N, CA, C and O of each residue as an XYZ file, in Angstrom:
632
protein
N     -33.338    -21.314   -260.000
C     -33.904    -21.752   -258.736
C     -33.754    -23.266   -258.668
O     -33.911    -23.969   -259.666
N     -33.462    -23.727   -257.529
C     -33.277    -25.149   -257.295
C     -34.326    -25.609   -256.293
O     -35.093    -24.802   -255.768
N     -34.352    -26.904   -256.035
C     -35.280    -27.403   -255.018
C     -34.945    -26.816   -253.657
O     -33.798    -26.468   -253.375
N     -35.958    -26.715   -252.828
C     -35.812    -26.198   -251.471
C     -34.682    -26.917   -250.734
O     -33.868    -26.282   -250.062
N     -34.637    -28.240   -250.864
C     -33.621    -29.019   -250.152
C     -32.202    -28.708   -250.620
O     -31.252    -28.894   -249.860
N     -32.043    -28.245   -251.842
C     -30.722    -27.975   -252.411
C     -30.226    -26.553   -252.144
O     -29.050    -26.254   -252.349
N     -31.112    -25.691   -251.693
C     -30.704    -24.319   -251.385
C     -29.780    -24.324   -250.176
O     -30.015    -25.057   -249.215
N     -28.749    -23.523   -250.220
C     -27.783    -23.433   -249.131
C     -27.896    -22.069   -248.447
O     -27.918    -21.030   -249.107
N     -27.967    -22.092   -247.139
C     -27.944    -20.852   -246.391
C     -26.616    -20.150   -246.712
O     -25.554    -20.773   -246.697
N     -26.693    -18.869   -246.996
C     -25.501    -18.106   -247.360
C     -25.311    -17.961   -248.859
O     -24.474    -17.172   -249.297
N     -26.087    -18.722   -249.672
C     -26.007    -18.530   -251.123
C     -26.270    -17.063   -251.424
O     -27.273    -16.501   -250.982
N     -25.368    -16.446   -252.177
C     -25.426    -15.008   -252.459
C     -25.398    -14.815   -253.971
O     -24.556    -15.388   -254.662
N     -26.309    -14.018   -254.471
C     -26.356    -13.722   -255.909
C     -26.397    -12.222   -256.126
O     -27.199    -11.522   -255.508
N     -25.540    -11.728   -256.997
C     -25.641    -10.346   -257.458
C     -26.665    -10.366   -258.586
O     -26.504    -11.087   -259.570
N     -27.705     -9.579   -258.437
C     -28.813     -9.579   -259.393
C     -28.572     -8.640   -260.562
O     -29.041     -8.894   -261.671
N     -27.848     -7.564   -260.324
C     -27.577     -6.601   -261.383
C     -27.212     -5.240   -260.819
O     -27.222     -5.025   -259.607
N     -26.890     -4.324   -261.728
C     -26.488     -2.967   -261.355
C     -27.273     -1.968   -262.191
O     -27.588     -2.216   -263.355
N     -27.579     -0.836   -261.577
C     -28.311      0.203   -262.292
C     -27.770      1.573   -261.906
O     -27.553      1.863   -260.730
N     -27.555      2.417   -262.928
C     -27.156      3.802   -262.704
C     -28.391      4.676   -262.867
O     -29.019      4.684   -263.925
N     -28.732      5.403   -261.825
C     -29.913      6.256   -261.811
C     -29.619      7.572   -262.527
O     -28.583      8.199   -262.309
N     -30.553      7.973   -263.384
C     -30.417      9.259   -264.078
C     -31.475     10.222   -263.551
O     -32.519      9.810   -263.047
N     -31.185     11.497   -263.678
C     -32.127     12.514   -263.221
C     -33.466     12.383   -263.941
O     -34.521     12.479   -263.313
N     -33.428     12.166   -265.243
C     -34.670     12.089   -266.025
C     -35.548     10.927   -265.558
O     -36.755     11.100   -265.393
N     -34.964      9.754   -265.344
C     -35.790      8.615   -264.927
C     -36.273      8.787   -263.489
O     -37.378      8.363   -263.152
N     -35.450      9.407   -262.638
C     -35.858      9.639   -261.259
C     -37.088     10.550   -261.218
O     -38.038     10.289   -260.479
N     -37.063     11.608   -262.007
C     -38.192     12.547   -262.058
C     -39.427     11.853   -262.642
O     -40.528     11.994   -262.110
N     -39.245     11.109   -263.728
C     -40.379     10.433   -264.368
C     -41.049      9.456   -263.397
O     -42.276      9.432   -263.299
N     -40.259      8.653   -262.680
C     -40.829      7.710   -261.717
C     -41.565      8.462   -260.615
O     -42.701      8.127   -260.278
N     -40.918      9.472   -260.059
C     -41.496     10.202   -258.933
C     -42.781     10.936   -259.322
O     -43.713     11.014   -258.521
N     -42.840     11.467   -260.526
C     -44.066     12.148   -260.961
C     -45.248     11.179   -260.952
O     -46.373     11.569   -260.641
N     -44.995      9.933   -261.289
C     -46.063      8.930   -261.311
C     -46.402      8.373   -259.932
O     -47.572      8.146   -259.624
N     -45.373      8.151   -259.094
C     -45.584      7.353   -257.881
C     -45.216      8.017   -256.559
O     -45.666      7.560   -255.508
N     -44.421      9.068   -256.575
C     -43.949      9.658   -255.313
C     -43.576     11.121   -255.530
O     -42.407     11.485   -255.395
N     -44.563     11.973   -255.869
C     -44.269     13.341   -256.313
C     -43.916     14.321   -255.191
O     -44.614     15.314   -254.983
N     -42.854     14.040   -254.489
C     -42.372     14.974   -253.477
C     -41.359     15.921   -254.130
O     -40.667     15.523   -255.066
N     -41.264     17.159   -253.653
C     -40.401     18.150   -254.304
C     -38.949     17.695   -254.490
O     -38.343     18.003   -255.516
N     -38.385     16.978   -253.531
C     -36.975     16.567   -253.659
C     -36.787     15.389   -254.608
O     -35.657     14.963   -254.848
N     -37.911     14.846   -255.163
C     -37.841     13.802   -256.190
C     -38.152     14.334   -257.589
O     -37.726     13.742   -258.581
N     -38.891     15.448   -257.681
C     -39.366     15.909   -258.991
C     -38.860     17.282   -259.414
O     -38.957     17.644   -260.587
N     -38.319     18.051   -258.470
C     -37.917     19.428   -258.778
C     -36.469     19.661   -258.332
O     -36.209     19.803   -257.137
N     -35.529     19.702   -259.280
C     -34.112     19.863   -258.917
C     -33.831     21.107   -258.076
O     -32.979     21.068   -257.188
N     -34.536     22.210   -258.343
C     -34.301     23.436   -257.566
C     -34.820     23.290   -256.136
O     -34.149     23.693   -255.187
N     -36.001     22.720   -255.984
C     -36.545     22.492   -254.643
C     -35.673     21.481   -253.894
O     -35.475     21.601   -252.685
N     -35.158     20.491   -254.615
C     -34.303     19.473   -253.992
C     -33.024     20.095   -253.441
O     -32.528     19.673   -252.396
N     -32.484     21.103   -254.143
C     -31.277     21.783   -253.656
C     -31.517     22.446   -252.310
O     -30.610     22.533   -251.482
N     -32.739     22.914   -252.095
C     -33.087     23.593   -250.845
C     -33.492     22.604   -249.736
O     -33.694     23.001   -248.589
N     -33.606     21.342   -250.082
C     -34.014     20.332   -249.099
C     -32.800     19.845   -248.300
O     -31.661     20.217   -248.586
N     -33.061     19.026   -247.317
C     -31.969     18.459   -246.509
C     -31.087     17.509   -247.328
O     -29.993     17.160   -246.886
N     -31.542     17.083   -248.513
C     -30.725     16.218   -249.368
C     -29.693     17.020   -250.162
O     -28.633     16.498   -250.507
N     -29.995     18.270   -250.449
C     -29.067     19.128   -251.181
C     -29.075     18.941   -252.681
O     -28.423     19.696   -253.402
N     -29.802     17.949   -253.165
C     -29.899     17.674   -254.597
C     -31.048     16.695   -254.806
O     -31.565     16.106   -253.857
N     -31.432     16.537   -256.061
C     -32.493     15.606   -256.415
C     -32.105     14.186   -255.990
O     -30.967     13.765   -256.196
N     -33.048     13.453   -255.401
C     -32.807     12.072   -254.997
C     -33.910     11.174   -255.545
O     -35.039     11.615   -255.763
N     -33.569      9.922   -255.762
C     -34.544      8.934   -256.232
C     -35.529      8.618   -255.117
O     -35.173      8.603   -253.938
N     -36.751      8.370   -255.503
C     -37.732      7.876   -254.547
C     -37.244      6.537   -254.000
O     -36.663      5.735   -254.731
N     -37.481      6.305   -252.723
C     -37.147      5.002   -252.157
C     -37.869      3.878   -252.865
O     -37.339      2.777   -253.009
N     -39.108      4.167   -253.315
C     -39.863      3.146   -254.039
C     -39.237      2.862   -255.397
O     -39.319      1.736   -255.888
N     -38.623      3.846   -256.000
C     -37.905      3.636   -257.257
C     -36.708      2.714   -257.005
O     -36.461      1.773   -257.759
N     -35.983      3.004   -255.940
C     -34.830      2.173   -255.572
C     -35.272      0.739   -255.329
O     -34.622     -0.200   -255.789
N     -36.375      0.565   -254.609
C     -36.887     -0.775   -254.312
C     -37.399     -1.472   -255.569
O     -37.173     -2.669   -255.746
N     -38.080     -0.744   -256.435
C     -38.629     -1.371   -257.640
C     -37.520     -1.844   -258.580
O     -37.703     -2.815   -259.316
N     -36.388     -1.173   -258.560
C     -35.267     -1.628   -259.386
C     -34.724     -2.965   -258.866
O     -34.304     -3.807   -259.660
N     -34.728     -3.169   -257.544
C     -34.334     -4.480   -257.007
C     -35.246     -5.559   -257.596
O     -34.765     -6.590   -258.067
N     -36.573     -5.320   -257.568
C     -37.520     -6.304   -258.079
C     -37.317     -6.548   -259.563
O     -37.402     -7.688   -260.020
N     -37.051     -5.493   -260.323
C     -36.794     -5.654   -261.761
C     -35.609     -6.594   -261.991
O     -35.680     -7.486   -262.836
N     -34.534     -6.399   -261.249
C     -33.356     -7.253   -261.415
C     -33.595     -8.662   -260.883
O     -33.061     -9.622   -261.438
N     -34.379     -8.806   -259.828
C     -34.704    -10.128   -259.290
C     -35.486    -10.940   -260.325
O     -35.189    -12.114   -260.548
N     -36.474    -10.325   -260.949
C     -37.258    -11.009   -261.979
C     -36.381    -11.362   -263.176
O     -36.461    -12.476   -263.694
N     -35.549    -10.429   -263.618
C     -34.655    -10.686   -264.757
C     -33.674    -11.820   -264.438
O     -33.388    -12.654   -265.297
N     -33.164    -11.850   -263.209
C     -32.250    -12.911   -262.807
C     -32.950    -14.266   -262.872
O     -32.390    -15.233   -263.389
N     -34.169    -14.337   -262.350
C     -34.907    -15.604   -262.373
C     -35.269    -16.018   -263.791
O     -35.231    -17.205   -264.116
N     -35.620    -15.058   -264.637
C     -35.930    -15.356   -266.032
C     -34.691    -15.900   -266.738
O     -34.777    -16.879   -267.480
N     -33.542    -15.269   -266.510
C     -32.297    -15.738   -267.110
C     -31.915    -17.120   -266.615
O     -31.431    -17.945   -267.390
N     -32.125    -17.381   -265.338
C     -31.829    -18.702   -264.780
C     -32.714    -19.762   -265.408
O     -32.258    -20.870   -265.692
N     -33.979    -19.427   -265.626
C     -34.914    -20.361   -266.259
C     -34.456    -20.706   -267.663
O     -34.427    -21.877   -268.043
N     -34.098    -19.693   -268.431
C     -33.657    -19.920   -269.814
C     -32.395    -20.768   -269.857
O     -32.262    -21.635   -270.721
N     -31.469    -20.530   -268.936
C     -30.227    -21.317   -268.893
C     -30.524    -22.775   -268.556
O     -29.947    -23.681   -269.157
N     -31.415    -23.005   -267.605
C     -31.794    -24.381   -267.251
C     -32.458    -25.084   -268.427
O     -32.147    -26.238   -268.723
N     -33.367    -24.392   -269.093
C     -34.066    -24.984   -270.234
C     -33.108    -25.298   -271.370
O     -33.279    -26.307   -272.054
N     -32.104    -24.458   -271.588
C     -31.105    -24.693   -272.632
C     -30.286    -25.949   -272.346
O     -29.784    -26.594   -273.267
N     -30.154    -26.293   -271.061
C     -29.419    -27.495   -270.660
C     -30.338    -28.700   -270.523
O     -29.905    -29.762   -270.075
N     -31.610    -28.546   -270.907
C     -32.553    -29.648   -270.819
C     -33.260    -29.769   -269.485
O     -34.002    -30.725   -269.260
N     -33.044    -28.826   -268.610
C     -33.694    -28.848   -267.304
C     -34.976    -28.048   -267.322
O     -35.442    -27.617   -268.376
N     -35.542    -27.855   -266.144
C     -36.742    -27.046   -266.046
C     -36.685    -26.209   -264.773
O     -36.095    -26.607   -263.769
N     -37.306    -25.057   -264.846
C     -37.393    -24.184   -263.690
C     -38.401    -24.762   -262.719
O     -39.484    -25.186   -263.124
N     -38.069    -24.782   -261.481
C     -38.978    -25.286   -260.463
C     -40.057    -24.270   -260.163
O     -39.894    -23.068   -260.371
N     -41.150    -24.785   -259.674
C     -42.242    -23.901   -259.284
C     -41.824    -23.074   -258.076
O     -41.288    -23.596   -257.098
N     -42.076    -21.802   -258.162
C     -41.883    -20.908   -257.031
C     -43.265    -20.383   -256.705
O     -43.974    -19.874   -257.573
N     -43.634    -20.511   -255.465
C     -44.969    -20.107   -255.057
C     -45.043    -18.638   -254.729
O     -44.123    -17.872   -255.015
N     -46.135    -18.258   -254.134
C     -46.301    -16.856   -253.766
C     -45.368    -16.470   -252.633
O     -44.837    -17.315   -251.913
N     -45.193    -15.196   -252.505
C     -44.405    -14.654   -251.405
C     -45.351    -14.138   -250.335
O     -46.296    -13.409   -250.636
N     -45.101    -14.515   -249.084
C     -45.921    -13.938   -248.017
C     -45.519    -12.505   -247.681
O     -46.049    -11.913   -246.740
N     -44.582    -11.947   -248.448
C     -44.252    -10.541   -248.261
C     -42.820    -10.289   -247.842
O     -41.964    -11.172   -247.894
N     -42.589     -9.063   -247.427
C     -41.256     -8.654   -246.983
C     -41.377     -7.902   -245.671
O     -42.451     -7.425   -245.304
N     -40.261     -7.807   -244.977
C     -40.216     -7.092   -243.703
C     -38.935     -6.280   -243.624
O     -38.004     -6.475   -244.405
N     -38.910     -5.379   -242.677
C     -37.706     -4.620   -242.330
C     -37.097     -3.856   -243.494
O     -35.875     -3.795   -243.629
N     -37.944     -3.271   -244.335
C     -37.452     -2.436   -245.429
C     -36.828     -1.173   -244.842
O     -37.448     -0.462   -244.052
N     -35.582     -0.912   -245.248
C     -34.880      0.293   -244.774
C     -34.241      1.001   -245.958
O     -33.577      0.381   -246.789
N     -34.454      2.314   -246.020
C     -33.747      3.164   -246.969
C     -32.675      3.874   -246.155
O     -32.976      4.793   -245.392
N     -31.455      3.458   -246.312
C     -30.376      3.888   -245.425
C     -29.627      5.125   -245.898
O     -29.128      5.897   -245.080
N     -29.544      5.318   -247.190
C     -28.864      6.493   -247.751
C     -29.609      6.921   -249.005
O     -30.175      6.087   -249.712
N     -29.610      8.212   -249.279
C     -30.268      8.651   -250.511
C     -29.494      8.206   -251.749
O     -28.278      8.017   -251.719
N     -30.240      8.049   -252.827
C     -29.659      7.708   -254.126
C     -29.770      8.949   -255.004
O     -30.865      9.446   -255.267
N     -28.624      9.436   -255.447
C     -28.545     10.646   -256.269
C     -28.370     10.271   -257.738
O     -27.955      9.159   -258.062
N     -28.692     11.214   -258.618
C     -28.458     11.014   -260.042
C     -26.985     10.690   -260.255
O     -26.109     11.369   -259.720
N     -26.721      9.662   -261.031
C     -25.353      9.212   -261.292
C     -24.901      8.083   -260.388
O     -23.888      7.443   -260.670
N     -25.627      7.821   -259.306
C     -25.263      6.699   -258.428
C     -25.563      5.378   -259.128
O     -26.593      5.229   -259.784
N     -24.652      4.429   -258.978
C     -24.849      3.080   -259.497
C     -25.076      2.156   -258.312
O     -24.232      2.041   -257.423
N     -26.225      1.500   -258.315
C     -26.597      0.609   -257.224
C     -26.461     -0.835   -257.686
O     -26.958     -1.209   -258.748
N     -25.784     -1.638   -256.877
C     -25.652     -3.070   -257.124
C     -26.639     -3.778   -256.214
O     -26.606     -3.616   -254.994
N     -27.523     -4.571   -256.826
C     -28.568     -5.274   -256.092
C     -28.182     -6.737   -255.890
O     -27.602     -7.366   -256.774
N     -28.512     -7.268   -254.707
C     -28.135     -8.650   -254.386
C     -29.192     -9.297   -253.500
O     -30.044     -8.620   -252.924
N     -29.118    -10.618   -253.405
C     -29.972    -11.395   -252.510
C     -29.138    -12.509   -251.890
O     -28.210    -13.023   -252.514
N     -29.474    -12.875   -250.664
C     -28.744    -13.931   -249.954
C     -29.723    -14.792   -249.163
O     -30.544    -14.273   -248.407
N     -29.634    -16.113   -249.340
C     -30.473    -17.047   -248.593
C     -30.080    -17.001   -247.119
O     -28.904    -17.137   -246.781
N     -31.063    -16.810   -246.245
C     -30.780    -16.685   -244.812
C     -31.399    -17.782   -243.960
O     -30.819    -18.179   -242.948
N     -32.574    -18.282   -244.356
C     -33.254    -19.264   -243.507
C     -34.185    -20.122   -244.358
O     -34.826    -19.630   -245.286
N     -34.249    -21.398   -244.033
C     -35.169    -22.327   -244.690
C     -36.109    -22.893   -243.632
O     -35.674    -23.319   -242.562
N     -37.402    -22.892   -243.943
C     -38.401    -23.367   -242.996
C     -39.301    -24.382   -243.706
O     -39.899    -24.075   -244.737
N     -39.391    -25.578   -243.153
C     -40.306    -26.581   -243.689
C     -41.724    -26.171   -243.315
O     -41.990    -25.825   -242.164
N     -42.628    -26.210   -244.279
C     -44.011    -25.841   -243.998
C     -44.781    -27.059   -243.500
O     -44.568    -28.172   -243.980
N     -45.658    -26.851   -242.555
C     -46.423    -27.960   -241.978
C     -47.633    -28.321   -242.831
O     -47.887    -29.494   -243.104
N     -48.362    -27.319   -243.241
C     -49.618    -27.567   -243.936
C     -49.472    -27.875   -245.411
O     -50.395    -28.412   -246.025
N     -48.340    -27.549   -245.986
C     -48.120    -27.764   -247.425
C     -46.744    -28.410   -247.619
O     -45.761    -27.718   -247.887
N     -46.679    -29.733   -247.483
C     -45.376    -30.413   -247.537
C     -44.664    -30.308   -248.885
O     -43.469    -30.591   -248.969
N     -45.379    -29.906   -249.942
C     -44.744    -29.757   -251.260
C     -43.952    -28.456   -251.373
O     -43.261    -28.230   -252.366
N     -44.054    -27.600   -250.349
C     -43.381    -26.312   -250.361
C     -42.486    -26.141   -249.134
O     -42.763    -26.681   -248.063
N     -41.418    -25.383   -249.314
C     -40.600    -24.909   -248.208
C     -40.551    -23.395   -248.288
O     -40.720    -22.822   -249.365
N     -40.325    -22.756   -247.175
C     -40.274    -21.297   -247.136
C     -38.826    -20.848   -247.060
O     -38.102    -21.215   -246.134
N     -38.405    -20.055   -248.034
C     -37.054    -19.499   -248.056
C     -37.128    -18.041   -247.633
O     -37.886    -17.257   -248.205
N     -36.336    -17.682   -246.627
C     -36.213    -16.287   -246.225
C     -34.874    -15.774   -246.722
O     -33.860    -16.467   -246.642
N     -34.883    -14.552   -247.237
C     -33.676    -13.985   -247.836
C     -33.440    -12.565   -247.342
O     -34.364    -11.861   -246.934
N     -32.174    -12.169   -247.393
C     -31.758    -10.788   -247.114
C     -31.438    -10.171   -248.459
O     -30.682    -10.746   -249.243
N     -32.003     -9.007   -248.735
C     -31.865     -8.344   -250.029
C     -31.288     -6.954   -249.827
O     -31.597     -6.278   -248.845
N     -30.445     -6.531   -250.768
C     -29.745     -5.270   -250.557
C     -29.446     -4.538   -251.855
O     -29.490     -5.098   -252.950
N     -29.139     -3.256   -251.677
C     -28.636     -2.410   -252.749
C     -27.490     -1.588   -252.181
O     -27.631     -0.949   -251.138
N     -26.359     -1.607   -252.868
C     -25.149     -0.928   -252.408
C     -24.672      0.017   -253.499
O     -24.633     -0.352   -254.673
N     -24.311      1.233   -253.114
C     -23.862      2.189   -254.132
C     -22.396      1.975   -254.514
O     -21.713      1.109   -253.968
N     -21.940      2.777   -255.455
C     -20.586      2.645   -256.002
C     -19.497      2.933   -254.972
O     -18.328      2.636   -255.215
N     -19.860      3.501   -253.837
C     -18.887      3.781   -252.773
C     -18.849      2.668   -251.725
O     -18.084      2.732   -250.763
N     -19.698      1.634   -251.930
C     -19.768      0.540   -250.972
C     -20.752      0.785   -249.841
O     -20.791      0.021   -248.876
N     -21.553      1.848   -249.951
C     -22.537      2.179   -248.917
C     -23.847      1.444   -249.178
O     -24.365      1.462   -250.295
N     -24.372      0.807   -248.159
C     -25.675      0.169   -248.234
C     -26.733      1.260   -248.309
O     -26.805      2.111   -247.422
N     -27.562      1.248   -249.366
C     -28.583      2.278   -249.521
C     -29.988      1.752   -249.252
O     -30.878      2.524   -248.893
N     -30.197      0.449   -249.422
C     -31.503     -0.159   -249.172
C     -31.287     -1.601   -248.747
O     -30.383     -2.271   -249.246
N     -32.116     -2.079   -247.826
C     -32.131     -3.506   -247.532
C     -33.484     -3.900   -246.973
O     -34.227     -3.066   -246.457
N     -33.793     -5.179   -247.082
C     -35.042     -5.719   -246.569
C     -34.946     -7.238   -246.551
O     -34.051     -7.825   -247.159
N     -35.875     -7.861   -245.848
C     -35.949     -9.317   -245.783
C     -37.194     -9.756   -246.542
O     -38.227     -9.088   -246.496
N     -37.089    -10.879   -247.236
C     -38.224    -11.383   -247.998
C     -38.408    -12.874   -247.731
O     -37.550    -13.532   -247.141
N     -39.541    -13.379   -248.178
C     -39.829    -14.801   -248.048
C     -40.552    -15.255   -249.312
O     -41.317    -14.497   -249.909
N     -40.299    -16.510   -249.714
C     -40.968    -17.075   -250.882
C     -41.086    -18.580   -250.694
O     -40.218    -19.222   -250.101
N     -42.178    -19.125   -251.213
C     -42.355    -20.574   -251.194
C     -41.580    -21.183   -252.348
O     -41.624    -20.676   -253.469
N     -40.867    -22.277   -252.073
C     -40.041    -22.955   -253.077
C     -40.438    -24.428   -253.108
O     -40.654    -25.032   -252.058
N     -40.534    -25.010   -254.299
C     -40.918    -26.411   -254.457
C     -39.932    -27.345   -253.753
O     -38.723    -27.115   -253.760
N     -40.475    -28.401   -253.148
C     -39.661    -29.437   -252.510
C     -39.590    -30.656   -253.420
O     -40.483    -30.886   -254.235
N     -38.530    -31.426   -253.277
C     -38.410    -32.680   -254.030
C     -39.561    -33.602   -253.652
O     -39.918    -33.725   -252.481
N     -40.119    -34.229   -254.635
C     -41.210    -35.146   -254.375
C     -42.524    -34.464   -254.057
O     -43.523    -35.117   -253.755
N     -42.510    -33.116   -254.129
C     -43.721    -32.368   -253.789
C     -44.638    -32.327   -254.916
O     -45.714    -31.739   -254.816
């Protein structure tokens, strides 16, 4: 992460890739989203999906896992070069979450983020607000999930 002023609109980062397995899809869904087409392969075959599919929340949580890992790796790389990770403030949330295609066992999803908008904050001059477009694309190039997010980023001299 860099200072708010140094962020460029259009900066795009691939956060990572994950291949979903039937076992992990069922385990996640049993805990957080126990619908028949997420936990029961036979019931899933009879559903409109035709096979077991990952919970949308599982798909979304994997984006967050890779986002955190990416930021952790960036911090370690900066520290190794004698730098420091800048303060990142809280996120006011996300909007426009869409699950566009189902994720089946064996699908590999590539997660990414792209800087879309920078907003100077009025009440807290030490922070700027970064809005980003976030996505997950399967191995066929199909967008399976996307959403917009926002996070406070430290400003120079803040």
